[in-house]
N, C-alpha and C positions, 0 to 999 in steps of 0.2 A: 601346514598350520590353516590357511585360508579354504575350506570348504564347504561346499552348501548345508546348510543346518548349522552351524558354527556359531556359537555365542558370542558375542561381540560388545565392546562397550566404547560408543562414540567418544573420540578424545578432543576433537575441533567442532567447531561451525555452532550452528546454532541449537543445535540438539544434543550437543557435548555432554557429556554425564548418563546417558540415558541407556540402557541397553537394548541391544537390537541381533538379529539371526540373520544369517547371509542366505539371502534367497537363490540367485543367480550368480554367475562369475561371468562378467562384459571381459572384460580381456585381463593381461595380467596386472593393471594398474587399478582397475574400478570393478567394482560387485554391486547388486541391489539389494538395499538390506530393508527391513520392516522390524517393528515392535514397540518399543518407548519410542521410537524417534520416527520422523516421515518416511514414508516409503518412498526411496528413490536413488539413486545412483550416489555411492560412495567412492573417494579414494583410501585405499588399503592401508596407507600410510594415515588414514584418520581414526582406523580400528586398533583395538587393542583385545586378541583372541581370546578368549576365559576357554577355562578347563570343557564346559561342557558343550555336548553337541545336540542337536535337536532332530530327531526323525520327520524331515519335510521333505517333499517334493522339489524339483526345480520348476523356479518358477510359481512356488505355491501362494494361494490367496492368501487376502488378509483375515479371513475367516480359519484359515488352517494355521497361520502365524498365533493369531487369538487361542484358539486351542493347547497349542503347544506352550505359550506362555503361561496359560492359565493352569496345566499340568506343573510348571516350574515355580507357582507362587507367584508372578509378574504381572502386572497390569500393563496394557497396550493401549498405546496411543489411539483414539477412534476421531478420526475427523469427518467433518460434512461437507459437502460440495456446495459451493456459494448456491443461491438461487442465482436463475437468471432472468437479466431483466432486458428491458426493450432500450435500446440506445434511442437519446433523442435526435429526432429529425431537425435536420439543418435546415432554417428558413430560408427560402430563394423567393426572386422575385419582387412583386408590389408589396410584401410584410416586410420584407428588408429595406428595402429604400423608404419605407413610411416611417420607420423605427430610426432611420439615420438620419431622415431630413427632421424629424423632432429632436434629435439629439443636437442639430446644426440650428436648431431654434431656440432652445435653451442654452446653447454657447453663446450666443450673438446676443440674449436676451441679458447673461450676466454680465458680457462685455461692455453692454451700454449701460448697465447697473453701477458697475466699477468705473466709468468714466464721468458718471454723473456725481458718485462720490467723491471724486479726485477734486471736480471743479468746486461743489458746496464750501469746501472751508478755505479755498481762496478767495470766494463774495464775502465769506465770514469774516476774513481776516481785515477787509478792508469796512471800515467803519464810516456811513455818511456824517457829516458833520452836523450837529444838533442846530435847529435852527431857533433860535432866540425869539421870544414871543413881544411884540410889541406890546406895550402899555400905554 
């Protein structure tokens, strides 16, 4: 039942419910699929074979699968590769040390402010006795 070109229904995973075609047989448990699903290796237990068989060669390209699905009246999932971006460089040396010193300075300043805030209420609690004016 499992052969190259066999139309199948994916029953498990993220692409479940999508129709796919077998492109290549990896071993007795795994096959390569493409179609309404992502092009990937799939467990045979996660596929339900259908009656239709499409004429495609072993390891067919995505364009070949697209044409075969168009003949059957099915849509194919088109995926675009992600844009490549440069990785940000790690800062080393002087810049990093300056950044750390700046952070330490801010932390120390915050601690001082907290200490002062704690001291102030204590002073406010102790009220100086009011001096009586002499007449």
